[in-house]
C-alpha positions, -999 to +999 in steps of 0.1 A: +107-327-158+111-333-115+121-314-089+153-319-075+150-344-042+161-313-019+141-283-038+122-275-010+151-273+016+166-252-009+139-235-009+136-231+029+172-223+033+170-193+003+138-179+024+157-177+056+191-162+044+165-139+027+147-132+058+178-127+077+193-099+048+218-123+038+215-132+002+238-152-018+226-159-051+200-127-054+195-100-050+172-105-015+144-085-026+117-101-005+097-110-039+090-146-052+115-140-083+139-130-058+137-167-034+135-189-066+165-168-075+181-172-042+171-215-042+187-217-078+151-234-084+125-215-113+099-194-104+071-219-115+087-238-089+071-219-058+039-206-083+029-241-090+046-269-072+048-254-037+027-231-035+022-234+010+064-227+006+055-195-015+027-187+012+047-193+040+075-168+024+048-142+022+035-146+056+072-145+072+073-111+050+042-102+062+052-107+100+085-087+093+060-055+089+078-047+057+059-034+026+076-054-001+098-041-029+070-047-051+050-025-031+073-004-021+082+002-059+045+006-075+035+034-037+066+054-059+052+053-089+012+059-077+029+089-062+046+095-096+019+093-112-002+112-093+024+143-091+022+142-131-018+141-125-017+170-110+007+191-136-020+178-161-050+193-141-032+223-145-016+228-179-049+219-187-067+248-168-040+274-184-051+254-214-091+259-214-079+300-198-059+302-233-088+289-253-113+313-240-088+342-252-077+323-283-117+326-291-125+358-284-095+369-303-109+349-335-137+370-334-123+400-328-105+396-362-131+377-381-153+409-375-126+434-393-121+409-420-152+408-425-154+452-425-127+453-448-137+433-475-167+452-473-147+486-473-131+467-507-161+454-523-187+489-517-174+520-538-167+543-513-166+580-515-150+594-545-123+624-533-118+656-556-092+680-554-108+714-564-091+738-574-074+762-554-084+800-555-062+826-552-062+843-516-069+883-517-033+904-511-030+908-472-054+875-465 
């Protein structure tokens, strides 16, 4: 399939609209996907046929001094991942401390269990009831 004759012109016009903040057919994001949608061309028109226009678009975005939408999204994701990593680290410290306490408790219970089992197996002293003698009067 050959590209339309006015494809480059439509891409340039779309680039101008997006950079002016007045998109008509896209969300106006500073991405190749939005540029392709705005121009009404497939994305591969920019990534395969018109690499110069793609590079020109990225250069204009860079000149503008604002990060692309993708960069903003990724930076937010990085912040969120760092927060999650810190929470995981704190939880790991807590779990390691809990593990030490639980190991001590298991050791103590094992020792007590062993002692109780030995008491059950070993004959213990036999308790005998001795007869009682009557107390003398006045005692």
